[in-house]
PDBQT receptor file of N, H, CA, C and O in Angstrom, charges set to zero:
ATOM      1  N   MET A   1       0.576  -1.464   0.197  1.00  0.00    +0.000 N 
ATOM      2  CA  MET A   1      -0.126  -0.139  -0.302  1.00  0.00    +0.000 C 
ATOM      3  C   MET A   1       0.827   1.579  -0.259  1.00  0.00    +0.000 C 
ATOM      4  O   MET A   1       1.952   1.448   0.223  1.00  0.00    +0.000 OA
ATOM      5  N   ASP A   2       0.591   2.556  -0.550  1.00  0.00    +0.000 N 
ATOM      6  H   ASP A   2      -0.322   2.662  -0.942  1.00  0.00    +0.000 HD
ATOM      7  CA  ASP A   2       1.509   3.594  -0.601  1.00  0.00    +0.000 C 
ATOM      8  C   ASP A   2       1.284   4.106   0.276  1.00  0.00    +0.000 C 
ATOM      9  O   ASP A   2       0.146   4.551   0.422  1.00  0.00    +0.000 OA
ATOM     10  N   LEU A   3       2.420   4.309   1.423  1.00  0.00    +0.000 N 
ATOM     11  H   LEU A   3       3.345   3.947   1.304  1.00  0.00    +0.000 HD
ATOM     12  CA  LEU A   3       1.484   5.405   2.901  1.00  0.00    +0.000 C 
ATOM     13  C   LEU A   3       1.844   6.313   2.674  1.00  0.00    +0.000 C 
ATOM     14  O   LEU A   3       2.370   6.993   3.555  1.00  0.00    +0.000 OA
ATOM     15  N   LYS A   4       1.712   6.845   1.137  1.00  0.00    +0.000 N 
ATOM     16  H   LYS A   4       1.284   6.293   0.421  1.00  0.00    +0.000 HD
ATOM     17  CA  LYS A   4       1.090   8.845   0.920  1.00  0.00    +0.000 C 
ATOM     18  C   LYS A   4      -0.025   8.640   1.237  1.00  0.00    +0.000 C 
ATOM     19  O   LYS A   4      -0.225   9.012   2.393  1.00  0.00    +0.000 OA
ATOM     20  N   GLY A   5      -1.214   8.049   0.574  1.00  0.00    +0.000 N 
ATOM     21  H   GLY A   5      -1.051   7.747  -0.365  1.00  0.00    +0.000 HD
ATOM     22  CA  GLY A   5      -2.068   8.888   0.829  1.00  0.00    +0.000 C 
ATOM     23  C   GLY A   5      -3.660   7.807   1.897  1.00  0.00    +0.000 C 
ATOM     24  O   GLY A   5      -4.880   7.932   1.785  1.00  0.00    +0.000 OA
ATOM     25  N   VAL A   6      -2.788   6.825   2.849  1.00  0.00    +0.000 N 
ATOM     26  H   VAL A   6      -1.798   6.724   2.940  1.00  0.00    +0.000 HD
ATOM     27  CA  VAL A   6      -3.445   6.320   3.975  1.00  0.00    +0.000 C 
ATOM     28  C   VAL A   6      -3.796   7.741   5.532  1.00  0.00    +0.000 C 
ATOM     29  O   VAL A   6      -4.513   7.764   6.532  1.00  0.00    +0.000 OA
ATOM     30  N   GLU A   7      -3.005   8.495   5.015  1.00  0.00    +0.000 N 
ATOM     31  H   GLU A   7      -2.423   8.476   4.202  1.00  0.00    +0.000 HD
ATOM     32  CA  GLU A   7      -3.076   9.704   6.472  1.00  0.00    +0.000 C 
ATOM     33  C   GLU A   7      -4.708   9.865   6.616  1.00  0.00    +0.000 C 
ATOM     34  O   GLU A   7      -5.272  10.178   7.665  1.00  0.00    +0.000 OA
ATOM     35  N   HIS A   8      -5.104   9.698   5.851  1.00  0.00    +0.000 N 
ATOM     36  H   HIS A   8      -4.646   9.443   5.000  1.00  0.00    +0.000 HD
ATOM     37  CA  HIS A   8      -6.716  11.166   5.865  1.00  0.00    +0.000 C 
ATOM     38  C   HIS A   8      -7.785   9.944   6.211  1.00  0.00    +0.000 C 
ATOM     39  O   HIS A   8      -8.998  10.117   6.096  1.00  0.00    +0.000 OA
ATOM     40  N   VAL A   9      -6.997   8.251   6.799  1.00  0.00    +0.000 N 
ATOM     41  H   VAL A   9      -6.012   8.111   6.892  1.00  0.00    +0.000 HD
ATOM     42  CA  VAL A   9      -7.894   7.007   7.110  1.00  0.00    +0.000 C 
ATOM     43  C   VAL A   9      -7.688   6.805   8.231  1.00  0.00    +0.000 C 
ATOM     44  O   VAL A   9      -8.500   6.489   9.100  1.00  0.00    +0.000 OA
ATOM     45  N   ILE A  10      -6.599   6.967   8.315  1.00  0.00    +0.000 N 
ATOM     46  H   ILE A  10      -5.939   7.224   7.610  1.00  0.00    +0.000 HD
ATOM     47  CA  ILE A  10      -5.819   6.402   9.987  1.00  0.00    +0.000 C 
ATOM     48  C   ILE A  10      -5.672   7.538  10.962  1.00  0.00    +0.000 C 
ATOM     49  O   ILE A  10      -5.077   8.615  10.954  1.00  0.00    +0.000 OA
ATOM     50  N   ASP A  11      -6.602   6.747  11.982  1.00  0.00    +0.000 N 
ATOM     51  H   ASP A  11      -7.085   5.872  11.989  1.00  0.00    +0.000 HD
ATOM     52  CA  ASP A  11      -6.583   8.462  13.239  1.00  0.00    +0.000 C 
ATOM     53  C   ASP A  11      -5.614   8.709  14.118  1.00  0.00    +0.000 C 
ATOM     54  O   ASP A  11      -4.921   7.922  14.764  1.00  0.00    +0.000 OA
ATOM     55  N   PRO A  12      -5.626   9.730  14.090  1.00  0.00    +0.000 N 
ATOM     56  CA  PRO A  12      -4.131  10.767  13.847  1.00  0.00    +0.000 C 
ATOM     57  C   PRO A  12      -4.566  10.458  15.707  1.00  0.00    +0.000 C 
ATOM     58  O   PRO A  12      -5.213  11.500  15.611  1.00  0.00    +0.000 OA
ATOM     59  N   LYS A  13      -4.706  10.176  16.652  1.00  0.00    +0.000 N 
ATOM     60  H   LYS A  13      -4.180   9.329  16.730  1.00  0.00    +0.000 HD
ATOM     61  CA  LYS A  13      -3.892  10.095  17.805  1.00  0.00    +0.000 C 
ATOM     62  C   LYS A  13      -4.205   8.051  17.555  1.00  0.00    +0.000 C 
ATOM     63  O   LYS A  13      -4.746   7.377  18.432  1.00  0.00    +0.000 OA
ATOM     64  N   LEU A  14      -3.856   7.633  16.597  1.00  0.00    +0.000 N 
ATOM     65  H   LEU A  14      -3.417   8.180  15.885  1.00  0.00    +0.000 HD
ATOM     66  CA  LEU A  14      -2.891   6.125  17.190  1.00  0.00    +0.000 C 
ATOM     67  C   LEU A  14      -1.483   7.326  17.204  1.00  0.00    +0.000 C 
ATOM     68  O   LEU A  14      -1.522   8.483  16.784  1.00  0.00    +0.000 OA
ATOM     69  N   ASP A  15      -0.374   6.653  17.785  1.00  0.00    +0.000 N 
ATOM     70  H   ASP A  15      -0.342   5.713  18.126  1.00  0.00    +0.000 HD
ATOM     71  CA  ASP A  15       0.771   6.912  17.787  1.00  0.00    +0.000 C 
ATOM     72  C   ASP A  15       0.897   6.429  16.138  1.00  0.00    +0.000 C 
ATOM     73  O   ASP A  15       0.008   5.889  15.479  1.00  0.00    +0.000 OA
ATOM     74  N   SER A  16       2.354   6.812  15.660  1.00  0.00    +0.000 N 
ATOM     75  H   SER A  16       3.076   7.251  16.195  1.00  0.00    +0.000 HD
ATOM     76  CA  SER A  16       2.996   6.701  14.310  1.00  0.00    +0.000 C 
ATOM     77  C   SER A  16       3.367   5.473  14.401  1.00  0.00    +0.000 C 
ATOM     78  O   SER A  16       3.174   4.824  13.373  1.00  0.00    +0.000 OA
ATOM     79  N   CYS A  17       3.768   4.997  15.148  1.00  0.00    +0.000 N 
ATOM     80  H   CYS A  17       3.924   5.524  15.983  1.00  0.00    +0.000 HD
ATOM     81  CA  CYS A  17       5.015   3.958  15.959  1.00  0.00    +0.000 C 
ATOM     82  C   CYS A  17       4.455   2.781  14.843  1.00  0.00    +0.000 C 
ATOM     83  O   CYS A  17       5.313   2.099  14.284  1.00  0.00    +0.000 OA
ATOM     84  N   PHE A  18       3.295   2.596  14.587  1.00  0.00    +0.000 N 
ATOM     85  H   PHE A  18       2.598   3.150  15.042  1.00  0.00    +0.000 HD
ATOM     86  CA  PHE A  18       2.275   1.634  15.143  1.00  0.00    +0.000 C 
ATOM     87  C   PHE A  18       1.793   1.617  12.922  1.00  0.00    +0.000 C 
ATOM     88  O   PHE A  18       1.287   0.712  12.258  1.00  0.00    +0.000 OA
ATOM     89  N   LYS A  19       2.203   2.834  12.547  1.00  0.00    +0.000 N 
ATOM     90  H   LYS A  19       2.614   3.569  13.086  1.00  0.00    +0.000 HD
ATOM     91  CA  LYS A  19       2.057   3.454  10.927  1.00  0.00    +0.000 C 
ATOM     92  C   LYS A  19       1.878   1.865   9.491  1.00  0.00    +0.000 C 
ATOM     93  O   LYS A  19       1.124   1.475   8.599  1.00  0.00    +0.000 OA
ATOM     94  N   GLU A  20       3.493   1.419  10.351  1.00  0.00    +0.000 N 
ATOM     95  H   GLU A  20       4.106   1.735  11.075  1.00  0.00    +0.000 HD
ATOM     96  CA  GLU A  20       2.673   0.433   9.241  1.00  0.00    +0.000 C 
ATOM     97  C   GLU A  20       2.456  -0.939   9.420  1.00  0.00    +0.000 C 
ATOM     98  O   GLU A  20       2.736  -1.701   8.494  1.00  0.00    +0.000 OA
ATOM     99  N   GLU A  21       2.011  -1.357  10.442  1.00  0.00    +0.000 N 
ATOM    100  H   GLU A  21       1.783  -0.738  11.193  1.00  0.00    +0.000 HD
ATOM    101  CA  GLU A  21       0.698  -2.213  11.752  1.00  0.00    +0.000 C 
ATOM    102  C   GLU A  21      -0.405  -1.481  10.546  1.00  0.00    +0.000 C 
ATOM    103  O   GLU A  21      -0.728  -1.973   9.465  1.00  0.00    +0.000 OA
ATOM    104  N   ILE A  22      -0.686  -0.630  10.926  1.00  0.00    +0.000 N 
ATOM    105  H   ILE A  22      -0.424  -0.230  11.804  1.00  0.00    +0.000 HD
ATOM    106  CA  ILE A  22      -2.292  -0.385  10.067  1.00  0.00    +0.000 C 
ATOM    107  C   ILE A  22      -2.313  -0.849   8.790  1.00  0.00    +0.000 C 
ATOM    108  O   ILE A  22      -3.051  -1.659   8.230  1.00  0.00    +0.000 OA
ATOM    109  N   CYS A  23      -1.196  -0.075   8.345  1.00  0.00    +0.000 N 
ATOM    110  H   CYS A  23      -0.597   0.583   8.801  1.00  0.00    +0.000 HD
ATOM    111  CA  CYS A  23      -1.511   0.026   7.157  1.00  0.00    +0.000 C 
ATOM    112  C   CYS A  23      -1.586  -1.633   5.695  1.00  0.00    +0.000 C 
ATOM    113  O   CYS A  23      -1.883  -1.770   4.508  1.00  0.00    +0.000 OA
ATOM    114  N   LYS A  24      -1.024  -2.638   7.035  1.00  0.00    +0.000 N 
ATOM    115  H   LYS A  24      -0.783  -2.527   7.999  1.00  0.00    +0.000 HD
ATOM    116  CA  LYS A  24      -0.507  -3.555   6.327  1.00  0.00    +0.000 C 
ATOM    117  C   LYS A  24      -2.601  -4.672   7.186  1.00  0.00    +0.000 C 
ATOM    118  O   LYS A  24      -3.038  -5.802   6.966  1.00  0.00    +0.000 OA
ATOM    119  N   VAL A  25      -3.187  -3.427   8.121  1.00  0.00    +0.000 N 
ATOM    120  H   VAL A  25      -2.833  -2.509   8.300  1.00  0.00    +0.000 HD
ATOM    121  CA  VAL A  25      -4.658  -4.808   8.565  1.00  0.00    +0.000 C 
ATOM    122  C   VAL A  25      -5.231  -3.628   6.944  1.00  0.00    +0.000 C 
ATOM    123  O   VAL A  25      -5.972  -4.039   6.051  1.00  0.00    +0.000 OA
ATOM    124  N   LEU A  26      -4.898  -2.852   6.976  1.00  0.00    +0.000 N 
ATOM    125  H   LEU A  26      -4.296  -2.519   7.702  1.00  0.00    +0.000 HD
ATOM    126  CA  LEU A  26      -5.635  -1.878   6.006  1.00  0.00    +0.000 C 
ATOM    127  C   LEU A  26      -5.831  -2.555   4.719  1.00  0.00    +0.000 C 
ATOM    128  O   LEU A  26      -6.811  -2.544   3.975  1.00  0.00    +0.000 OA
ATOM    129  N   ASP A  27      -4.549  -3.223   4.595  1.00  0.00    +0.000 N 
ATOM    130  H   ASP A  27      -3.752  -3.232   5.200  1.00  0.00    +0.000 HD
ATOM    131  CA  ASP A  27      -4.168  -3.666   3.563  1.00  0.00    +0.000 C 
ATOM    132  C   ASP A  27      -5.085  -4.726   3.726  1.00  0.00    +0.000 C 
ATOM    133  O   ASP A  27      -5.266  -5.153   2.586  1.00  0.00    +0.000 OA
ATOM    134  N   PHE A  28      -5.687  -5.311   4.430  1.00  0.00    +0.000 N 
ATOM    135  H   PHE A  28      -5.540  -4.964   5.357  1.00  0.00    +0.000 HD
ATOM    136  CA  PHE A  28      -5.940  -6.732   4.338  1.00  0.00    +0.000 C 
ATOM    137  C   PHE A  28      -7.652  -6.954   4.219  1.00  0.00    +0.000 C 
ATOM    138  O   PHE A  28      -8.338  -7.906   3.845  1.00  0.00    +0.000 OA
ATOM    139  N   GLY A  29      -8.082  -5.138   4.898  1.00  0.00    +0.000 N 
ATOM    140  H   GLY A  29      -7.526  -4.365   5.202  1.00  0.00    +0.000 HD
ATOM    141  CA  GLY A  29      -9.629  -4.727   4.358  1.00  0.00    +0.000 C 
ATOM    142  C   GLY A  29     -10.205  -4.872   3.318  1.00  0.00    +0.000 C 
ATOM    143  O   GLY A  29     -11.195  -5.454   2.873  1.00  0.00    +0.000 OA
ATOM    144  N   LEU A  30      -8.833  -3.774   2.761  1.00  0.00    +0.000 N 
ATOM    145  H   LEU A  30      -8.029  -3.302   3.121  1.00  0.00    +0.000 HD
ATOM    146  CA  LEU A  30      -9.013  -3.574   1.241  1.00  0.00    +0.000 C 
ATOM    147  C   LEU A  30      -9.515  -5.304   0.502  1.00  0.00    +0.000 C 
ATOM    148  O   LEU A  30     -10.621  -5.658   0.096  1.00  0.00    +0.000 OA
ATOM    149  N   LEU A  31      -8.471  -5.924   0.546  1.00  0.00    +0.000 N 
ATOM    150  H   LEU A  31      -7.572  -5.636   0.876  1.00  0.00    +0.000 HD
ATOM    151  CA  LEU A  31      -8.183  -7.337  -0.409  1.00  0.00    +0.000 C 
ATOM    152  C   LEU A  31      -9.781  -7.910   0.118  1.00  0.00    +0.000 C 
ATOM    153  O   LEU A  31     -10.678  -8.259  -0.649  1.00  0.00    +0.000 OA
ATOM    154  N   CYS A  32      -9.826  -7.901   1.086  1.00  0.00    +0.000 N 
ATOM    155  H   CYS A  32      -9.098  -7.618   1.710  1.00  0.00    +0.000 HD
ATOM    156  CA  CYS A  32     -11.398  -9.234   1.134  1.00  0.00    +0.000 C 
ATOM    157  C   CYS A  32     -12.205  -8.167   1.049  1.00  0.00    +0.000 C 
ATOM    158  O   CYS A  32     -13.117  -8.508   0.296  1.00  0.00    +0.000 OA
ATOM    159  N   THR A  33     -12.430  -6.685   1.527  1.00  0.00    +0.000 N 
ATOM    160  H   THR A  33     -11.689  -6.409   2.138  1.00  0.00    +0.000 HD
ATOM    161  CA  THR A  33     -13.197  -6.079   0.312  1.00  0.00    +0.000 C 
ATOM    162  C   THR A  33     -13.284  -5.975  -1.094  1.00  0.00    +0.000 C 
ATOM    163  O   THR A  33     -14.107  -5.153  -1.496  1.00  0.00    +0.000 OA
ATOM    164  N   SER A  34     -12.529  -6.712  -2.091  1.00  0.00    +0.000 N 
ATOM    165  H   SER A  34     -11.860  -7.380  -1.765  1.00  0.00    +0.000 HD
ATOM    166  CA  SER A  34     -13.112  -6.040  -3.575  1.00  0.00    +0.000 C 
ATOM    167  C   SER A  34     -14.253  -6.854  -3.899  1.00  0.00    +0.000 C 
ATOM    168  O   SER A  34     -14.941  -7.841  -3.639  1.00  0.00    +0.000 OA
ATOM    169  N   PRO A  35     -14.015  -5.720  -4.717  1.00  0.00    +0.000 N 
ATOM    170  CA  PRO A  35     -15.156  -5.702  -5.542  1.00  0.00    +0.000 C 
ATOM    171  C   PRO A  35     -15.171  -7.167  -6.580  1.00  0.00    +0.000 C 
ATOM    172  O   PRO A  35     -16.184  -7.708  -7.025  1.00  0.00    +0.000 OA
ATOM    173  N   LEU A  36     -13.814  -7.575  -6.785  1.00  0.00    +0.000 N 
ATOM    174  H   LEU A  36     -12.992  -7.136  -6.423  1.00  0.00    +0.000 HD
ATOM    175  CA  LEU A  36     -13.745  -8.957  -7.488  1.00  0.00    +0.000 C 
ATOM    176  C   LEU A  36     -13.518  -9.871  -6.817  1.00  0.00    +0.000 C 
ATOM    177  O   LEU A  36     -12.528  -9.977  -6.094  1.00  0.00    +0.000 OA
ATOM    178  N   PRO A  37     -14.720 -10.974  -6.996  1.00  0.00    +0.000 N 
ATOM    179  CA  PRO A  37     -14.168 -12.454  -6.020  1.00  0.00    +0.000 C 
ATOM    180  C   PRO A  37     -12.430 -12.636  -6.407  1.00  0.00    +0.000 C 
ATOM    181  O   PRO A  37     -11.542 -13.130  -5.712  1.00  0.00    +0.000 OA
ATOM    182  N   VAL A  38     -12.372 -12.152  -7.511  1.00  0.00    +0.000 N 
ATOM    183  H   VAL A  38     -13.094 -11.751  -8.075  1.00  0.00    +0.000 HD
ATOM    184  CA  VAL A  38     -11.160 -13.315  -7.658  1.00  0.00    +0.000 C 
ATOM    185  C   VAL A  38      -9.928 -12.649  -6.788  1.00  0.00    +0.000 C 
ATOM    186  O   VAL A  38      -8.890 -13.285  -6.602  1.00  0.00    +0.000 OA
ATOM    187  N   TYR A  39     -10.162 -11.062  -6.170  1.00  0.00    +0.000 N 
ATOM    188  H   TYR A  39     -11.005 -10.545  -6.321  1.00  0.00    +0.000 HD
ATOM    189  CA  TYR A  39      -9.391 -10.305  -6.007  1.00  0.00    +0.000 C 
ATOM    190  C   TYR A  39      -8.929 -10.749  -4.194  1.00  0.00    +0.000 C 
ATOM    191  O   TYR A  39      -7.799 -10.610  -3.724  1.00  0.00    +0.000 OA
ATOM    192  N   ARG A  40     -10.282 -11.347  -3.362  1.00  0.00    +0.000 N 
ATOM    193  H   ARG A  40     -11.200 -11.460  -3.743  1.00  0.00    +0.000 HD
ATOM    194  CA  ARG A  40     -10.579 -11.439  -2.493  1.00  0.00    +0.000 C 
ATOM    195  C   ARG A  40      -9.432 -12.183  -2.073  1.00  0.00    +0.000 C 
ATOM    196  O   ARG A  40      -8.815 -12.677  -3.017  1.00  0.00    +0.000 OA
ATOM    197  N   LEU A  41      -8.786 -12.496  -0.506  1.00  0.00    +0.000 N 
ATOM    198  H   LEU A  41      -9.287 -12.096   0.261  1.00  0.00    +0.000 HD
ATOM    199  CA  LEU A  41      -8.072 -13.401  -0.389  1.00  0.00    +0.000 C 
ATOM    200  C   LEU A  41      -9.526 -13.958   0.812  1.00  0.00    +0.000 C 
ATOM    201  O   LEU A  41     -10.448 -13.501   1.487  1.00  0.00    +0.000 OA
ATOM    202  N   SER A  42      -8.699 -15.535   0.334  1.00  0.00    +0.000 N 
ATOM    203  H   SER A  42      -7.950 -15.906  -0.215  1.00  0.00    +0.000 HD
ATOM    204  CA  SER A  42      -9.492 -16.447   1.169  1.00  0.00    +0.000 C 
ATOM    205  C   SER A  42      -9.098 -16.799   2.858  1.00  0.00    +0.000 C 
ATOM    206  O   SER A  42      -8.022 -16.794   3.457  1.00  0.00    +0.000 OA
ATOM    207  N   MET A  43     -10.699 -17.137   3.353  1.00  0.00    +0.000 N 
ATOM    208  H   MET A  43     -11.573 -17.140   2.867  1.00  0.00    +0.000 HD
ATOM    209  CA  MET A  43     -10.056 -16.770   5.371  1.00  0.00    +0.000 C 
ATOM    210  C   MET A  43      -9.491 -17.654   5.834  1.00  0.00    +0.000 C 
ATOM    211  O   MET A  43      -9.569 -17.739   7.060  1.00  0.00    +0.000 OA
ATOM    212  N   ARG A  44      -8.344 -19.129   4.800  1.00  0.00    +0.000 N 
ATOM    213  H   ARG A  44      -8.281 -19.060   3.804  1.00  0.00    +0.000 HD
ATOM    214  CA  ARG A  44      -7.073 -19.244   5.685  1.00  0.00    +0.000 C 
ATOM    215  C   ARG A  44      -6.382 -18.519   5.378  1.00  0.00    +0.000 C 
ATOM    216  O   ARG A  44      -5.524 -18.178   6.193  1.00  0.00    +0.000 OA
ATOM    217  N   ARG A  45      -6.404 -17.886   3.985  1.00  0.00    +0.000 N 
ATOM    218  H   ARG A  45      -7.101 -18.162   3.324  1.00  0.00    +0.000 HD
ATOM    219  CA  ARG A  45      -4.613 -16.910   3.611  1.00  0.00    +0.000 C 
ATOM    220  C   ARG A  45      -5.074 -15.592   5.112  1.00  0.00    +0.000 C 
ATOM    221  O   ARG A  45      -4.184 -15.329   5.921  1.00  0.00    +0.000 OA
ATOM    222  N   VAL A  46      -6.021 -15.145   5.213  1.00  0.00    +0.000 N 
ATOM    223  H   VAL A  46      -6.744 -15.359   4.556  1.00  0.00    +0.000 HD
ATOM    224  CA  VAL A  46      -5.958 -13.744   6.747  1.00  0.00    +0.000 C 
ATOM    225  C   VAL A  46      -5.898 -14.180   7.850  1.00  0.00    +0.000 C 
ATOM    226  O   VAL A  46      -5.213 -13.560   8.663  1.00  0.00    +0.000 OA
ATOM    227  N   VAL A  47      -6.600 -15.409   8.267  1.00  0.00    +0.000 N 
ATOM    228  H   VAL A  47      -7.157 -15.913   7.607  1.00  0.00    +0.000 HD
ATOM    229  CA  VAL A  47      -5.778 -16.370   9.389  1.00  0.00    +0.000 C 
ATOM    230  C   VAL A  47      -4.303 -16.686   8.804  1.00  0.00    +0.000 C 
ATOM    231  O   VAL A  47      -3.516 -17.376   9.453  1.00  0.00    +0.000 OA
TER     232      VAL A  47
């Protein structure tokens, strides 16, 4: 994920030292909700 565009999504109250982990979780969420089923992660992969 491009770190430049996520500042408006991340809660500014969260410590910036967790930014990389927050971006990973955001990436997983975006993949899990992809409009195209072929791009969605399987639950096995998410776990």
